[in-house]
N, C-alpha and C positions, 0 to 999 in steps of 0.2 A: 503176731499178736492178735488179739481180738478182745477177750474180756480184760478190762483194765483196772476195775475197782469194784469192790463189794463193801456194803456197810449195812448191818442190821441194827446198829446202835445199842447192842446188848452187852458189849465187852469192855466198855469204858464209861467214864463219867464226864460231865460238862467240862471239867478242868482239862481234860485231855483231848478236846475236840480238835485242837490244832496239831495233834500228833497224827490225826487221820486226814484232816482237811487242810488245805493250803492257807486259808484265811477265813475269818468270820466277819459278818456284817451285823452290828447292833445287837449282839448277845443272844444267839439261839441257845437252847438248853437241851440236855438229855433228861427225859422224864420217863416215869414208869407207866406210860399210856400207849404202849405199842399194840399193834392189831392182833398179835397172837399171845398176849399176856406178858411180853417182855417190855423193852424200852423203845423209845422213838426219839426223833429230833422234833423239837417243838419251838414254834415262833409265835410271838404275840401279835404280829401283823406282817403284811407283805413287804415291809421294808427290812426285815431281818432275814438272815440266811447264811449259807455257806458257799465257799468257792473252792473249786478243785483245779489246780494248775496241771496241765498235761503237756504232751508234745503236740506238734502241729500235724493235724490230720484233716483231710477233706470231709470225711464222714465220721459222725459220732452218733451213738445210740444210747439212750438212758431210759431206765425204767424205775419206778418207785411207787409204793403205796402212799396215797394222799388222802388227807382228811381236813376239812375246813369247817369252822363253826358258822361262817357267813360268806356270802358272795360279794365281790366288789361292786361298787356302783357303776363302774365302767371298765372297759378293757385296760385302759392306761393305768388304772390303780391296781390291777391284778396280775402284773408280770410275775411269772414264777419259774421259768427256765430260760436262760440266755446263753447262747453260744458266741464266744468272744475270741477275737484274734488280738492278743495283748490288750491294747486299750480300745479296740474297735469292736462294737457289737454288730454281729452279722444278722443272726436270726434269734427271735425270742418268741415265747409262747405266753399267752395271756388268758386269764380266766375272766369271763364277763358276768353281767348281772343275771343273765338267764341260765348260767351254769355251763355255757358252751366255751370251747377253747378256740382262740384265734392265733394264727401264726402271722408274724410280721417280719419284714426286713427292716430292722431298726425303726419301726414305727409305721412303715408302709404295709398295709394289710396284704397278705398273700392269700389267705383263705380262712374260713371259719367253719368249724365242725358243727354237727347237729346233736351229738350225744350230750346228755345233760349230767353234770356233776352234782350230785345231791349233797346238801349240807349234812354234817355230823354222820357221815357214812364213809367207810374206807373204800376207796376206788383205786384200782391199779392203772397207772398211766404210763405210757411209753412214747418216746419221741425219737425220730430219726431225722437227721439233717445232713445233706451234702451241700457244701459251699461251692458255688459256681456262678458265673455270669449268665450261663445259658442252659446248663443241664442240672441246675440245682434241684434237690429233692427235699420234700417236707412230708413226713408221715406222722400221724398220731394214732395211737390205739388206746381205747378205753375198755378196761376189763377184757383185753384180748381181741376186741373187735375194732377193725380199722375205721377210724372216724374221719380223718383227713388224709388224702393221698394225692399229693401234688408233684408233678414232674416237669422238666423243661422250664424251671423257674430261675429268676435272677435272685439268688440268695446271698450274693457277695456284696458287702458294704464297705470294703476297704481294699488295701493293696494286695493282700494275700487271699488265695482261694482255700483257706484253711482256718481252723479254730484251734486254740490251745488252752482255752479256759472255759469251764462250764460253771455258771453261777446259778444257784437254786434259790428261789424266792429272792429277796433282797433288792428287787428293782421296782416293786410296786409301792403303794402307800395305804391300801385298804386295811382296816382293822379286822382281825379275826384270829381265833386260835387255830394255827395250822400245824399239822403233824405229818411227818414223813417216816417211812419205814421200808425195810427190805429193798434197798437200792442197789442197782448195778449200772456200770458204764462199760460200753464196748466201743472199740473203733471199728472201721470198716475193712480191715485187712485180715489176711491169714486164711480165709476160706472156712474158718470154724468160728462159731459164735460171733459172726460179723453182722448179725441181724438181730431181730427181737428174740428175747428169751421167753416172753410171756410172764404171767403172774408167778413170781417166785417167792419162796420163803427162805430167809437166811436164819440159820440156827447156830448159835454160839455154844461152844463147849470148851471146858477147861480141863485141867488135869485133876486126877482124883487118887493117884497112888504112885508108888515107886515103880520104875521100869528097869530096863536092862542096865543103864549106865547112870552113874551119879558121880562124875569126875570133877565137877565144879565144887568149890568150897562153900557150904551154906553159912549164912550169917547167923542162923539159929536153926535148931531142929533139923528136919529132913529136907532134902533138896526140893522134892515135889511140893512140900507144904509152903515153901517160900514163893511159889509161882502159881498157886491155886486160887488167887483172889478173883472175885467176880469183876472187879475193876482194879487197875494198877495202883499200888501203894508206894511206888518210888523206893526210897531207901529204908522203909520200915523193916522189910526183910527181903533178902535177895540171895542169889548165888553168884560167885565170881571165880574167874580163872585167868591166870596169865600164861597158860600153856596152850600153844597151838594144837589143834586136833582133839582137845578135851570135848567130851560129849555129856550132856544130860538128856535122858529120855524118860517119859512118864506115861502111865496109863491114863485113859480118859473115861469120863462118864458116857453112858450110852446117849446117842442123839435123841432117842425118844420119838423119832418120826421114821416113816418109810417113804419110798418114792424114788424118782430119778434124781441123781446128783449132777447138777449142771457144772459145778466147780467147787473148789475149796481154797480158801485163803488161810494160809498158815502164818501165824503172827507170833513174834517174840518181842517183848518190851525191854529195851536194853540201852546201856550207855557205856562208855569207857571212862576210866578213872585216872588216867595218866597220859602223858605225852606219847607220841608215836602212833603207829597204826594198830587199830584193834578192829577186827572184822568178825561178824557173826552170821551164821546161816541157819535158817529154820531147818528142821530135820524130821523126817518120817522114819519109823522103824516098823516094817511090815514083814510078817512071816520070818522074823529072825534076821533080817538084813536092814542095815542103816542106809537111808537115802537122803544125804544132806542136800539142801538147795544151794543157791548162789550166795556167796558171802557178801555182806554189805558192810562198808566201812562205818564205824560208829563215831558219833560226836560225844562230847562230855555232857550233853543234854539227852534225856531219855527220848527215844523215838521208837516207832514200830518198825521192826525188821519184817518185811512182808514178802511172801511168795505165793503167787496165784498158780493153782494147779487145775488144768482142764481134765487131765487123766491121771491115773495112779502111776507113780514112778516105778512101781513094782511090775505092773502088767501092761503099761501103755494103753490101757483101755479105761473107759469111764469108771470112776469110783462107784462102789456099792456102799450102802449104809452099813452093811455087816463088815466090810473091809475097814471102813473108817472106825467103827466101834472096836474092832480087834487090833487096831494099830496103836503104837506108841507115838507120841509127838515130843519134840524137844528142840535142841539147838546144838550147834557145833561151833567152837572157835576156829576160824579159818585163817586168821593172821593176827 
């Protein structure tokens, strides 16, 4: 593993935040104020935010675009990223009144950077933490430039030298309009994507036409038209199948951007409607061949069936934008 999570906040609405995030704190919202003309996550103060539950890892890296309308009066009021082991906070990062970032071990200052975060300006922030009593690491980057680089630190504040929860904003109290966009999370394993990605842009794309397969039964119209919504609409329209190995695949609109593709998150929004096992896998169709991902067991509540791809399943090399534009995407019932 390495890349663990991506979110550009463009493919769903506020009501579906808990389909992507483990929990919410005090009502963050999705708004149309993203930095590249799309959507973003918005909070009215530093006490609101989102929480992502993960597995236990010693090292985590997170990056996101950040914008605030005001600076906190002190560091304690401006906590905005916290690395937690279940109920124990190990390391957090705080924004101060001068616009600088401070790292603490649950309140004990470890270091303060010198880069200044300007108000009402999008800034790309990245944080790396390794939890340890003696060889802890704390690194911050601001717009790709290293601002704080600490090693041989005591970053452990509990029984385990690992963290399994990342909380974003939600720990401070300062009032400000805070926006996040283009977010990624890595762990420190695997030898690939186990360090900083730098300033990234996450582009959402949906389906725009019929593809090779339409084996699910549409509730109305054509299969692709039931899953082309900018944000999910639940049971308003849908496709369903009780037959294992049935596939739907569709064409997609062009990305509209060029550049290096760091990774792709293929998502299907699905639920089962009866007792027993129902599993679904996201699917690529590239150059005439289907590449289903790993089947995920569904519940009776809608959830995102998500598969992260570092490389193309067709070539085992990095995706290109032209390959993505030429591919079909869809899903396969696997059980």
